[in-house]
C-alpha positions in Angstrom: 91.1 89.7 100.8 92.7 92.3 98.5 94.3 91.6 95.2 96.3 94.0 93.0 93.7 94.0 90.2 90.5 94.5 92.1 89.5 97.5 94.2 87.3 96.3 97.1 85.6 98.9 99.2 86.4 98.0 102.8 85.4 100.7 105.3 85.5 103.3 102.5 89.1 102.4 101.6 90.3 100.9 98.3 92.3 97.7 98.3 95.5 99.6 97.4 94.9 102.2 100.1 94.4 99.5 102.7 97.6 97.8 101.8 99.6 101.0 101.8 98.1 102.1 105.1 99.1 98.9 106.9 102.8 99.7 106.4 102.7 103.5 106.5 99.4 105.1 107.7 98.0 107.9 105.5 100.7 107.3 102.8 98.1 106.6 100.1 96.7 109.8 98.7 93.2 110.0 97.2 93.8 112.8 94.7 91.6 113.0 91.7 94.2 112.2 89.1 96.4 109.9 91.2 99.5 112.1 90.7 100.6 111.8 94.3 100.6 108.0 94.2 102.5 108.0 90.9 105.2 110.2 92.4 105.5 107.9 95.4 105.7 104.8 93.3 108.4 106.4 91.1 110.3 107.3 94.2 110.0 103.7 95.6 111.0 102.1 92.3 114.1 104.3 92.1 114.9 103.5 95.7 114.7 99.8 95.1 117.1 100.0 92.2 119.5 102.1 94.2 119.5 99.6 97.0 120.0 96.7 94.6 122.6 98.2 92.3 124.6 100.2 94.8 126.8 97.4 96.2 127.8 96.2 92.8 128.9 99.7 91.7 131.3 99.8 94.7 133.0 96.5 93.9 136.5 97.0 92.6 136.4 93.7 90.6 133.4 94.9 88.6 135.1 98.2 87.8 138.3 96.4 86.7 136.8 93.6 84.6 133.7 95.2 83.2 134.2 99.0 83.1 131.5 99.3 80.4 129.0 97.7 82.8 130.0 99.9 85.7 129.6 103.0 83.5 126.1 102.0 82.2 124.8 100.9 85.6 126.4 104.1 87.0 124.5 106.3 84.6 121.3 104.5 85.4 122.1 104.8 89.1 122.7 108.5 88.9 119.4 108.9 87.0 117.5 106.8 89.5 119.0 108.8 92.4 118.0 112.1 90.9 114.6 110.8 90.1 113.9 109.1 93.5 115.2 112.1 95.5 113.3 114.6 93.4 110.1 112.6 93.7 110.6 112.3 97.5 111.3 116.0 97.9 108.4 117.0 95.7 106.1 114.6 97.6 107.1 116.1 100.9 106.8 119.7 99.8 103.5 119.3 98.0 101.6 116.7 100.0 103.6 116.5 103.2 104.5 113.3 105.1 102.0 110.9 106.4 102.5 111.9 110.0 102.2 115.6 109.3 105.1 116.4 111.5 107.1 119.5 110.4 110.4 117.8 111.7 109.7 114.8 109.5 109.1 117.1 106.5 112.3 119.0 107.1 114.3 115.8 107.7 112.9 114.3 104.5 113.7 117.4 102.4 117.2 117.5 103.8 117.6 113.8 103.0 116.3 114.3 99.5 118.6 117.2 98.9 121.6 115.2 100.3 120.9 112.3 97.8 120.3 114.7 94.9 123.5 116.7 95.6 125.6 113.5 96.1 124.3 112.1 92.8 125.1 115.4 90.9 128.5 115.5 92.4 129.2 111.9 91.6 128.4 112.6 88.0 130.2 115.9 87.9 133.5 114.3 88.9 133.5 111.6 86.2 130.9 112.6 83.6 132.2 116.1 82.8 135.6 116.3 81.1 136.6 119.6 82.7 136.1 118.4 86.3 137.1 114.7 85.9 138.7 113.5 89.1 138.4 109.8 89.9 139.2 110.2 93.6 136.4 112.8 94.1 134.1 110.7 92.0 134.7 107.7 94.3 134.2 109.8 97.4 130.9 111.2 96.2 129.8 107.8 95.0 130.4 106.4 98.6 128.5 109.4 100.0 125.6 108.8 97.6 125.4 105.1 98.6 125.6 106.1 102.3 122.7 108.5 101.8 120.8 105.8 100.0 121.4 103.5 103.0 119.7 106.2 105.1 116.2 105.1 103.8 116.3 101.5 105.2 118.1 102.8 108.3 115.3 105.2 108.8 112.9 102.2 109.0 115.4 100.4 111.3 115.7 103.5 113.5 111.9 103.6 113.6 111.9 100.1 115.1 114.7 101.0 117.5 112.9 104.2 118.5 109.8 102.2 119.2 111.7 99.8 121.3 113.9 102.2 123.2 111.7 105.3 123.6 108.1 104.2 123.6 107.0 102.6 126.9 110.1 104.1 128.7 110.7 107.2 130.8 111.4 109.0 127.5 108.0 108.2 126.1 106.4 111.4 124.8 109.7 113.2 124.7 109.2 115.8 122.0 113.0 116.2 121.6 113.5 112.4 121.0 110.6 112.2 118.7 111.6 115.2 116.6 115.3 114.3 116.6 114.4 110.9 115.2 113.3 112.4 111.9 116.8 113.7 111.1 118.5 110.3 111.4 118.4 109.3 107.7 121.0 112.1 107.0 123.5 110.7 109.5 125.2 108.1 107.2 125.8 110.6 104.5 127.4 113.0 107.0 129.7 110.3 108.4 131.2 109.4 105.0 
């Protein structure tokens, strides 16, 4: 069995590579300096923070009672969104996605840019005195969180796609398969 601290060569794969490949085939990159994996881990850590902190940022009671907490978590949230989206976009542009599908690459870059732009706009409308507008800040904050929700929804869509398209008359449909890779952007477009 694999542990986090020991690399075991199983069929020429390290323990970490085997664990990553079980959930996302070919995600683990075997570059000499490990930069690709560091970029991916940074992206994942930022994403976990975004998913955990996002709902609390949107609660009115938090903003009213503990504005200082809302502001500090918000600053961290913006930083994490910029970092996670930048890492994901860099990953896609430099190393490509694990499935090597151009539509998945394009969808991921669009998704990364949507998160990045939403984060910058959220900060712009509250952090810069010249453009301070609380209504627009709230709108962009909701868009940012909707974009962040795109990541787990993408995994959910993957399951739905597998259930509805695979083993059906649509199996092998290039349109359905390629359209699927653009679904993470949908929540951000709706808000």
